[in-house]
C-alpha positions in Angstrom: -136.8 123.2 -144.3 -133.2 124.2 -143.8 -132.6 121.1 -141.7 -134.2 119.0 -144.6 -131.7 120.7 -147.0 -128.7 120.0 -144.4 -129.3 116.4 -144.6 -129.6 116.4 -148.3 -126.4 118.1 -148.3 -124.4 116.2 -146.0 -126.6 112.6 -147.7 -124.9 114.1 -151.3 -120.9 114.6 -149.8 -120.9 111.5 -148.2 -121.9 110.3 -151.2 -119.8 112.0 -153.7 -117.0 111.5 -151.5 -113.9 109.3 -153.2 -113.6 106.2 -151.1 -111.1 105.7 -149.1 -108.0 104.1 -149.7 -107.8 100.4 -148.7 -105.3 99.7 -146.3 -102.7 97.1 -146.9 -103.5 95.4 -143.6 -107.2 94.4 -143.9 -108.0 91.6 -145.7 -111.5 91.0 -146.4 -113.2 88.0 -144.4 -116.7 87.2 -145.0 -119.4 85.8 -143.0 -119.7 82.1 -142.8 -122.9 80.7 -143.0 -123.6 79.9 -139.2 -122.7 83.5 -138.4 -125.3 85.0 -140.6 -127.8 82.0 -139.0 -126.7 83.7 -135.9 -126.9 87.2 -137.0 -130.2 86.9 -138.9 -132.2 84.4 -137.5 -133.7 86.9 -134.2 -135.4 88.7 -137.5 -137.1 85.8 -138.9 -139.3 85.5 -135.4 -141.0 88.6 -136.6 -144.1 88.9 -138.7 -144.0 90.3 -142.3 -145.9 93.1 -141.9 -144.1 94.3 -138.4 -140.5 93.9 -139.7 -141.6 95.9 -143.4 -143.3 99.2 -141.4 -139.5 99.0 -139.1 -137.0 98.3 -141.7 -139.5 101.4 -143.7 -139.7 103.7 -140.4 -135.4 102.8 -140.5 -135.0 104.6 -143.6 -136.4 108.3 -142.8 -134.8 110.6 -140.4 -137.3 111.7 -138.6 
């Protein structure tokens, strides 16, 4: 249970920490529709039940 407590505390610190100040030289540039298609198209090749299991499994640290 000690490992789970450490993970919970680390997550709480990350979530409750103040956000970092934005740097002036960095600007947000959203992806274009073509870039999004290139990034997300391979995911659409998997069947929905398999993708649901993979996404669910990705949320568990163990």
